[in-house]
C-alpha positions in Angstrom: -18.4 -3.2 -18.3 -16.5 -6.4 -17.7 -13.7 -5.2 -19.9 -13.5 -2.0 -17.8 -13.4 -4.0 -14.6 -10.7 -6.3 -16.0 -8.6 -3.3 -17.0 -9.1 -1.7 -13.6 -8.1 -4.9 -11.9 -5.0 -5.4 -14.0 -4.0 -1.8 -13.5 -4.2 -2.1 -9.8 -2.7 -5.6 -9.6 0.1 -5.3 -12.2 2.2 -2.7 -10.4 5.8 -2.5 -11.8 7.3 -5.0 -9.2 4.6 -7.6 -9.9 5.0 -7.1 -13.7 8.7 -7.7 -13.4 8.2 -10.9 -11.3 5.6 -12.2 -13.7 7.9 -11.7 -16.7 10.6 -13.7 -15.0 8.2 -16.5 -14.0 6.8 -16.8 -17.5 10.2 -17.1 -19.2 11.3 -19.6 -16.6 8.2 -21.7 -17.3 8.8 -21.5 -21.1 12.5 -22.4 -20.6 11.5 -25.4 -18.3 9.2 -26.7 -21.0 11.9 -26.4 -23.7 14.6 -28.1 -21.5 12.2 -30.9 -20.7 11.9 -31.9 -24.4 13.5 -35.2 -25.5 15.9 -33.5 -28.0 17.1 -31.0 -25.3 19.2 -33.8 -23.7 21.8 -36.1 -25.2 20.5 -39.4 -23.7 17.3 -39.1 -21.7 15.0 -36.1 -21.1 15.6 -34.1 -17.9 13.2 -34.5 -15.0 10.8 -31.6 -14.7 12.4 -30.5 -11.4 15.8 -30.5 -12.9 14.7 -28.6 -16.0 12.9 -26.1 -13.7 16.1 -25.7 -11.7 18.3 -25.2 -14.8 15.9 -22.7 -16.4 15.6 -20.7 -13.1 19.4 -20.7 -12.8 19.8 -19.5 -16.3 17.2 -16.8 -16.2 18.4 -15.6 -12.8 22.0 -15.8 -14.2 23.1 -17.9 -11.3 25.0 -20.8 -12.7 24.1 -23.5 -10.1 23.5 -26.8 -11.8 22.1 -30.2 -10.9 23.3 -31.8 -14.1 26.4 -31.0 -16.1 25.5 -28.5 -18.9 28.1 -29.7 -21.4 27.6 -33.4 -21.2 23.9 -33.7 -20.3 22.2 -31.2 -22.6 22.3 -31.4 -26.4 23.3 -28.4 -28.4 19.7 -27.4 -28.7 19.4 -27.5 -24.9 22.6 -25.5 -24.5 21.3 -22.8 -27.0 18.1 -22.6 -24.9 20.1 -22.1 -21.8 22.2 -19.4 -23.6 19.0 -17.6 -24.7 17.7 -17.7 -21.1 20.9 -16.3 -19.8 20.8 -13.4 -22.3 17.1 -12.7 -21.5 17.6 -12.9 -17.8 20.8 -10.9 -17.8 19.4 -7.9 -19.6 15.9 -8.4 -18.2 12.8 -9.6 -20.0 11.1 -6.3 -19.7 14.1 -4.6 -21.3 13.6 -6.8 -24.4 9.8 -6.3 -24.6 10.0 -2.5 -24.2 12.8 -2.3 -26.7 10.8 -4.2 -29.3 7.8 -2.1 -28.6 9.8 1.0 -29.3 11.2 -0.5 -32.5 7.6 -1.1 -33.7 6.8 2.6 -33.0 4.4 1.9 -30.2 4.3 3.9 -27.0 4.9 2.4 -23.6 3.1 3.2 -20.4 4.3 4.7 -17.1 4.5 1.2 -15.5 7.1 0.0 -18.1 9.0 3.3 -17.9 9.3 2.9 -14.2 10.6 -0.6 -14.4 13.3 0.5 -16.9 14.0 3.5 -14.6 14.5 1.4 -11.5 16.6 -1.2 -13.4 19.2 1.0 -15.1 19.3 4.5 -13.7 19.3 6.6 -10.6 18.1 9.6 -12.5 14.8 10.3 -14.4 15.0 9.0 -17.9 14.1 11.4 -20.7 14.6 9.2 -23.7 14.2 5.5 -22.9 14.8 4.5 -26.5 18.3 6.1 -26.4 19.1 4.3 -23.1 17.9 0.9 -24.3 19.7 1.3 -27.6 22.9 2.0 -25.6 22.3 -1.1 -23.4 21.9 -3.4 -26.4 24.8 -1.8 -28.3 27.2 -2.2 -25.3 26.1 -5.7 -24.8 26.6 -6.8 -28.4 30.0 -5.0 -28.7 31.4 -6.3 -25.4 30.1 -9.9 -25.9 31.4 -10.0 -29.5 34.8 -8.6 -28.5 35.0 -11.1 -25.6 34.0 -14.0 -27.9 36.8 -12.9 -30.3 39.5 -13.0 -27.7 38.3 -16.3 -26.4 38.2 -17.7 -30.0 41.8 -16.6 -30.5 42.8 -18.5 -27.3 40.8 -21.6 -28.2 41.4 -22.0 -31.9 44.5 -24.1 -31.2 42.7 -26.3 -28.7 39.4 -27.1 -30.6 38.1 -27.4 -34.1 37.1 -24.2 -35.8 33.3 -24.4 -35.2 33.7 -25.8 -31.7 36.0 -23.0 -30.7 33.6 -20.5 -32.2 30.6 -22.0 -30.3 32.5 -22.3 -27.0 33.7 -18.7 -27.3 30.2 -17.3 -27.9 28.6 -19.3 -25.2 31.2 -18.4 -22.5 31.4 -14.7 -23.6 27.6 -14.3 -23.0 27.8 -16.4 -19.8 30.6 -14.3 -18.5 29.2 -10.8 -19.4 25.8 -11.7 -18.0 27.6 -13.0 -14.9 25.8 -16.4 -15.3 28.7 -18.8 -14.6 27.4 -21.6 -16.9 30.3 -23.5 -18.5 30.4 -26.2 -21.1 33.5 -27.7 -19.4 32.9 -30.1 -16.5 35.6 -28.4 -14.3 34.6 -24.9 -15.3 38.0 -23.2 -16.3 40.3 -25.3 -14.1 42.0 -26.8 -17.2 42.9 -23.2 -18.3 44.1 -21.8 -14.9 47.5 -20.9 -16.3 46.1 -19.4 -19.5 46.7 -15.7 -19.0 44.8 -14.3 -22.0 41.7 -16.5 -21.3 41.7 -15.6 -17.6 42.0 -11.9 -18.4 39.3 -12.1 -21.1 36.8 -13.8 -18.8 37.5 -11.6 -15.8 37.2 -8.4 -18.0 33.8 -9.6 -19.2 32.7 -10.3 -15.7 33.8 -6.9 -14.4 32.1 -5.0 -17.3 28.9 -7.0 -16.9 28.9 -6.4 -13.1 29.4 -2.7 -12.9 26.1 -1.6 -14.5 25.1 -0.1 -17.8 24.9 3.5 -16.5 28.5 3.3 -15.3 29.5 1.8 -18.7 27.7 4.6 -20.5 29.5 7.3 -18.4 32.9 5.7 -19.0 32.3 5.5 -22.8 31.0 9.1 -22.7 34.3 10.3 -21.2 36.2 9.1 -24.2 34.1 11.2 -26.6 34.5 14.4 -24.5 37.0 16.9 -25.8 38.4 19.9 -23.9 35.9 19.2 -21.1 36.7 18.4 -17.4 36.6 14.8 -16.4 33.3 14.4 -14.4 31.4 11.3 -13.5 28.4 10.9 -11.2 28.6 9.9 -7.6 27.0 6.6 -8.4 29.8 5.7 -10.8 32.5 6.8 -8.4 31.1 4.6 -5.7 30.7 1.6 -8.0 34.2 1.9 -9.4 35.9 2.5 -6.1 34.0 -0.2 -4.2 34.4 -2.8 -7.0 38.2 -2.1 -7.3 38.7 -2.3 -3.5 36.8 -5.6 -3.3 38.7 -7.2 -6.2 42.1 -6.2 -4.7 41.2 -7.2 -1.1 39.7 -10.5 -2.3 42.8 -11.3 -4.4 45.1 -10.6 -1.4 43.1 -12.6 1.0 42.8 -15.6 -1.2 46.5 -15.4 -2.2 47.9 -15.2 1.4 45.5 -17.8 2.8 45.8 -20.4 0.0 49.5 -20.0 -1.0 50.4 -22.7 1.6 47.2 -24.8 0.8 45.6 -25.2 -2.6 48.1 -23.0 -4.4 51.2 -24.6 -2.9 52.2 -26.5 -6.0 51.6 -23.6 -8.4 54.3 -21.0 -9.4 54.0 -17.5 -8.0 52.6 -16.0 -11.2 49.9 -18.7 -11.4 49.1 -18.2 -7.7 48.4 -14.5 -8.3 46.4 -15.2 -11.5 44.2 -17.9 -9.7 43.6 -15.6 -6.7 42.6 -12.7 -9.0 40.3 -14.8 -11.1 38.6 -16.3 -8.0 38.2 -12.8 -6.4 36.5 -11.4 -9.5 34.3 -14.4 -10.3 33.2 -14.9 -6.7 31.3 -11.7 -6.7 28.6 -12.8 -9.2 29.9 -15.0 -12.0 30.6 -18.4 -10.5 33.4 -19.7 -12.7 36.4 -21.2 -11.0 39.9 -22.3 -11.9 40.4 -24.2 -8.7 38.1 -26.8 -7.0 36.0 -25.2 -4.2 36.4 -28.3 -2.1 40.2 -27.8 -1.9 39.9 -24.3 -0.3 40.3 -23.7 3.4 37.5 -22.5 5.7 38.8 -18.9 5.9 38.9 -18.6 2.1 35.4 -20.1 1.9 34.2 -17.5 4.4 35.8 -14.7 2.4 34.1 -16.0 -0.8 30.8 -16.1 1.1 31.2 -12.4 2.0 32.1 -11.5 -1.6 29.1 -13.5 -3.0 26.8 -11.8 -0.5 28.0 -8.3 -1.6 27.6 -9.1 -5.3 27.7 -6.8 -8.2 26.5 -3.2 -8.8 22.9 -1.9 -9.4 21.7 -1.9 -13.0 24.0 -4.8 -13.9 23.5 -8.5 -14.6 24.6 -9.6 -11.1 22.9 -10.1 -7.8 23.8 -9.7 -4.1 23.2 -6.7 -1.9 25.1 -4.5 -4.4 28.3 -2.5 -4.0 26.5 0.8 -3.5 24.5 -0.5 -0.5 27.7 -1.8 1.1 29.4 1.6 0.6 26.3 3.4 2.0 26.2 1.2 5.1 30.0 1.6 5.7 29.7 5.4 5.3 26.8 5.5 7.7 28.6 3.4 10.3 31.8 5.5 9.9 29.9 8.8 10.3 28.1 7.5 13.4 31.4 6.4 14.9 32.7 10.0 14.3 29.6 11.5 15.9 28.1 12.7 12.6 24.7 12.0 11.1 23.9 10.6 7.7 26.1 9.0 5.1 28.6 11.0 3.0 30.7 9.8 0.1 33.2 11.8 -1.9 32.0 15.1 -0.2 28.4 14.4 -1.1 25.5 13.5 1.3 23.5 10.5 0.4 19.7 11.1 0.8 18.2 9.7 3.9 15.6 7.7 1.9 18.4 6.0 0.0 20.2 5.2 3.3 17.0 3.6 4.7 16.5 1.6 1.5 20.1 0.3 1.7 19.8 -0.7 5.3 16.4 -2.4 4.5 17.9 -4.3 1.6 20.8 -5.6 3.6 18.7 -6.6 6.6 16.1 -8.3 4.3 19.0 -10.2 2.6 20.5 -11.4 5.8 17.1 -12.6 7.0 16.5 -14.4 3.6 19.9 -16.1 3.7 19.3 -17.2 7.3 15.8 -18.6 6.7 16.8 -20.5 3.5 19.9 -21.9 5.1 17.8 -23.3 8.0 15.3 -24.8 5.6 18.0 -26.4 3.6 19.6 -27.9 6.7 16.3 -29.3 7.8 15.3 -30.8 4.5 18.7 -32.3 3.6 19.5 -34.1 6.9 18.0 -37.4 5.7 19.2 -40.2 7.9 22.1 -38.3 9.3 22.3 -37.6 13.0 22.6 -34.1 14.4 26.2 -34.7 15.2 27.0 -36.0 11.7 25.2 -33.1 10.0 27.1 -30.3 11.8 29.9 -30.3 9.3 27.5 -29.6 6.5 26.6 -26.1 7.9 29.3 -24.3 6.0 28.5 -26.1 2.7 24.8 -25.3 2.8 25.5 -21.7 3.9 27.9 -21.4 1.0 25.3 -22.8 -1.4 22.6 -20.5 -0.1 24.7 -17.3 -0.5 25.8 -18.5 -3.9 22.1 -18.7 -4.9 21.2 -15.4 -3.4 24.1 -13.6 -5.0 23.4 -15.3 -8.3 27.0 -16.6 -8.3 26.9 -20.3 -9.1 29.9 -21.4 -7.1 29.2 -24.7 -5.4 30.8 -27.0 -2.8 29.2 -29.9 -4.6 26.0 -29.9 -2.6 23.6 -28.7 -5.3 23.8 -32.0 -7.3 22.9 -33.9 -4.1 19.8 -31.9 -3.3 16.4 -33.7 -3.0 13.3 -32.2 -4.5 12.5 -30.0 -1.5 16.1 -28.6 -1.5 15.9 -27.9 -5.2 12.6 -26.0 -4.8 14.1 -24.0 -1.9 17.2 -23.1 -3.9 15.0 -22.2 -6.9 13.1 -19.7 -4.7 16.4 -18.3 -3.4 17.8 -17.8 -6.9 14.7 -15.9 -7.9 14.8 -13.8 -4.8 18.4 -13.0 -5.3 17.9 -11.9 -8.9 14.8 -9.8 -8.2 15.8 -8.4 -4.9 14.2 -8.8 -1.5 12.5 -5.4 -1.6 11.1 -6.0 -5.1 9.2 -9.0 -3.8 8.1 -7.1 -0.7 6.8 -4.2 -2.7 5.0 -6.7 -5.1 3.0 -8.1 -2.2 1.7 -4.8 -1.0 1.2 -1.2 -2.2 3.7 1.3 -1.1 2.8 3.1 2.1 1.7 6.7 1.5 4.0 9.2 3.1 3.0 11.8 5.7 -0.4 10.2 6.7 0.4 10.0 10.5 3.2 9.3 12.9 3.1 7.5 16.3 4.3 9.2 19.4 8.0 8.8 20.1 9.4 6.8 23.1 13.0 5.9 23.5 14.5 2.5 24.2 18.0 1.5 25.5 20.4 0.3 22.8 24.0 -0.7 23.0 
């Protein structure tokens, strides 16, 4: 009887959203314990709050740090961080379901739905085939990226060091984590074209989503068949390319007389392109953030808020939600209803979900920014603290978008600020609606509707 009651309770309580959250919380706790061990650090063990912050940042593939990864943590600690990045990038449930399938065990509807919501917009017939593709693409792309980085670094470091650095940064880039073993990220390699292109390629591939990767790879194996990809892939590729180009142009024209003034033209373009790509979700940088002008910082905040694409390793509101909102606004301006993209109408439920995600994200960023400003004032007067607004807003959006770019504020956070940022990183990785759905069961459709009454808008 008790066993049946326990099963009924777990069945009702562990809905897919809560299961996903619990899997992240468990691996964060395990990572925190490992990073708190004496031999995880080079000199003295990390404080619990700092280990918790680092573990959360790694699992949520954010990249914000309170201590320097390369100099503070030992190689054991760095490998723990790397493992947390890989687990968090692909998703803990993805690994658990995959190993269940390898052992020949069946998986329940709950786990199937989590994989469904994570990787695909269509019903999945064979989850094993999908997960095998996810792991295959991940291994191939990360190994290829590590090889290119190794070729570029073999002349700068000893053999084993170059190999270790290449593997670490390839995984960090593909998972859009932004963790670097160099204290200045990639600022020392800002004129290294092969390295810059390798890192940005890994970031782009990791941020477009596995379903899009699968479709692109599938096109190469088609013979004598028309070139057709899904609407989702069209929207992801078009929106991502547009954001990269616009971001590059904005950064280049704003910073060419500022932080890029002393660099040659080719290097200016390379730095602008790198920062445009990495600002969406990765968090690497080849130029100090503190040297950028306010307009550029605001552009970066917008890019970080948008983030990557669904089914990827990145955060943010996602490119498809942005495209849906812009299409809806454009159609309303033209006097048409709904959202249409590439001569296809997006379902109304999807439109509502996109608007809800964006509004919830704006609300979350607003609340967290206010809390950070309140908790970090210290002995500063209101007049003295006004200049910190942009910095804390930048840090908050970076945590939400799981980016990792920083204005240098993160290392100065007190315990309350670190806990707030930890919550924001977790929220940004899982998504505002996932947390909302985890707290309450979904509302049943069609039960009743209230009477309509109009209000004045505009």
